[in-house]
C-alpha positions as CSV (number, residue, x, y, z in Angstrom):
1,R,-104.3,-110.7,15.8
2,V,-104.2,-107.3,14.1
3,V,-107.6,-104.7,14.8
4,K,-107.7,-101.7,12.2
5,S,-110.1,-98.9,11.1
6,P,-112.5,-100.1,8.7
7,K,-112.6,-97.9,5.6
8,S,-111.8,-94.2,6.8
9,Y,-113.2,-94.2,10.2
10,N,-111.0,-91.5,11.1
11,S,-113.6,-88.9,13.0
12,Q,-115.0,-88.3,16.4
13,I,-117.6,-91.1,15.7
14,G,-115.3,-93.8,13.6
15,V,-112.6,-93.7,15.6
16,P,-114.3,-95.2,18.7
17,L,-116.4,-97.5,16.5
18,S,-112.7,-98.7,15.3
19,V,-111.5,-98.9,18.9
20,W,-114.5,-100.9,19.8
21,Q,-113.7,-103.6,17.8
22,M,-110.3,-104.5,19.9
23,Q,-110.8,-108.0,21.4
24,E,-108.4,-109.5,24.6
25,W,-106.6,-111.5,21.8
26,H,-105.5,-108.4,19.5
27,E,-102.0,-107.4,19.7
28,V,-102.2,-104.5,17.5
29,G,-104.5,-101.9,16.5
30,I,-104.0,-99.5,13.3
31,F,-106.2,-96.3,13.9
32,E,-106.4,-93.4,11.6
33,A,-107.3,-90.6,13.3
34,G,-108.2,-87.2,10.9
35,I,-109.1,-83.9,12.6
36,S,-111.2,-80.8,11.3
37,K,-110.9,-78.3,14.1
38,M,-108.7,-77.3,16.7
39,G,-108.8,-79.8,20.0
40,E,-110.0,-83.1,18.0
41,M,-106.7,-84.6,18.0
42,Q,-106.5,-84.7,21.7
43,R,-110.0,-86.5,22.1
44,L,-109.2,-88.7,19.4
45,A,-105.8,-89.8,21.1
46,E,-107.5,-90.0,24.4
47,M,-109.4,-93.0,22.9
48,I,-106.8,-94.5,21.1
49,R,-104.3,-94.1,23.6
50,P,-101.3,-94.9,21.5
51,T,-98.0,-96.2,22.1
52,L,-96.8,-95.1,18.7
53,G,-98.1,-92.5,16.7
54,I,-97.3,-92.1,12.7
55,F,-98.0,-88.9,11.0
56,T,-98.7,-89.7,7.2
57,N,-100.5,-86.4,5.7
58,L,-101.1,-82.8,6.3
59,G,-103.6,-82.0,3.1
60,P,-105.8,-79.4,2.5
61,A,-108.8,-81.1,3.5
62,H,-110.6,-79.2,6.8
63,D,-107.9,-76.1,6.1
64,E,-111.1,-73.6,7.2
65,G,-111.4,-75.3,10.9
66,F,-107.9,-74.1,11.7
67,P,-105.9,-70.7,11.4
68,D,-103.0,-71.6,9.2
69,R,-101.4,-75.1,8.6
70,R,-98.6,-74.7,11.1
71,T,-101.4,-74.9,13.9
72,K,-103.1,-77.5,12.2
73,A,-99.7,-79.5,12.1
């Protein structure tokens, strides 16, 4: 009874596609959310509406969208 993001659907387009898979009978949803510029995580969180979040990685991808890694984190 788990729904999850297919592949790497972690973008502004992929997250809603992942969330739309949810059905009434799902008990748990596991969704990946990735950002490439400031403000994106807020929008993704509003779509996912998580009760629990797990931060797994802060890598160099999309660093150009942020003034520094601290801001990105």
